[in-house]
N, C-alpha and C positions, 0 to 999 in steps of 0.2 A: 819248389824244382823239382818239372819234372823231364827227362830224356827219355825219348824212345827210339825205331829205331822197324823200319816196317819195309819188307819188303818189299817191292810192287811192282820185282817182275812174276813173284808168286801168283796165281791166275781167282785161289784164297784167298788172298788178300785184295787184291784187286778189289775182287765182289763185297770184300767186306768197307774194303774207304771209294763204293763205284758212285760217289756226290766229287770226292778229290781229286779219282783219274778222272773226272768226268772234267770236271774244273780245268785241270792241269792244258787239256789235249782239246778244250777253246779255244782258252785263251793262251796258249802256245808257250804254256811254261813249261823248260827244260830238266828235264830228273836230274837231283837229285833235286826231292824240297823239304826242307828246313823251316820247325815249322817249333816257335819258341813256349813252351806253358799254350799247347791250342790256336796258336798264332802263327799260320804264315808268312817270313821270313824271308826265306833267300825260296829264287830256281834256279838249278846250273850248280857248278863248284861254284864251294864259295870258299874260304880261306877258314883257317882255323883260329887266324885274331877273331871277324869280323864274325866271328860266330860268339867267339868267348864278346867281344863288348856292350852286343845282346845280350846277351844269357847276364854278366851283368849291368848290363842297364836293365833290364828287369827283373832282377838281389834287387836296383838303386845304390849299387853300387858304386863311386867313377873310378875313375883311369889310374887316380893315383891313390886311392883307399887300394888298391892289390899289387 
C-alpha cells in the first residue's frame, strides 16, 4: 500500500501532474482527489471512513476483520 500527498496548488506539482490536473478540470472534478495505489477513487471532500473502507478493500480485508 502506498500513500502519498501532493498539494496541487503548488505550481511545480501542477506541472509535474499536468495530466491529472487537466483530467480533473475537463471532468469538473473538485479537489482533493484521492487515489489508492494509483487509481483515483474519490473527488472532493471524503470521510476518513470511506477512505478506510477503500483501503481495506484494496488490501483484501473485510470490514469484519478490522
